[in-house]
C-alpha positions in Angstrom: -12.0 -33.1 -31.2 -10.8 -29.5 -30.9 -8.2 -28.4 -33.5 -5.6 -25.7 -33.8 -4.7 -24.8 -37.4 -1.5 -22.9 -38.1 -1.1 -21.4 -41.5 -0.4 -18.2 -43.5 -3.1 -16.2 -45.2 -2.5 -12.9 -47.2 1.0 -12.7 -45.8 -0.1 -13.0 -42.1 0.3 -15.9 -39.7 -3.1 -17.4 -38.7 -4.0 -19.4 -35.6 -7.4 -20.9 -36.1 -9.1 -22.5 -33.0 -11.9 -24.9 -33.9 -14.0 -26.0 -31.0 -15.7 -29.4 -30.6 -18.9 -28.0 -32.3 -17.0 -27.0 -35.4 -17.1 -23.2 -34.8 -13.8 -21.4 -35.3 -12.0 -18.3 -34.2 -9.1 -16.9 -36.3 -6.3 -14.8 -34.8 -4.0 -13.0 -37.2 -0.3 -12.2 -36.5 2.1 -10.0 -38.4 5.2 -11.7 -37.0 6.1 -15.3 -36.3 7.1 -14.3 -32.8 3.5 -13.0 -32.1 2.2 -16.4 -33.3 4.6 -18.3 -31.1 3.7 -16.2 -28.0 0.0 -17.0 -28.6 0.7 -20.7 -29.0 2.6 -20.7 -25.7 -0.6 -19.6 -24.0 -2.2 -22.9 -25.1 0.8 -25.0 -23.7 -1.1 -26.2 -20.6 -4.0 -27.6 -22.7 -2.4 -28.6 -26.0 -3.0 -32.3 -25.3 -6.8 -31.5 -25.8 -6.2 -30.3 -29.4 -5.3 -31.8 -32.7 -2.6 -29.5 -34.1 -2.5 -29.0 -37.8 0.6 -27.1 -39.0 0.3 -25.9 -42.6 3.3 -23.6 -42.5 5.7 -26.3 -43.8 
């Protein structure tokens, strides 16, 4: 299953997209708003992803 990992690394917010083959792409965001805007782009297809939020 595809995954979206959300976490902080070196003071930046990270959205890591892991495809069904286990390959990943990381996107880094300075602000939480930037991260939220990117997540909104996934809104139509979020049901295809396991979402793992490690910010809490």
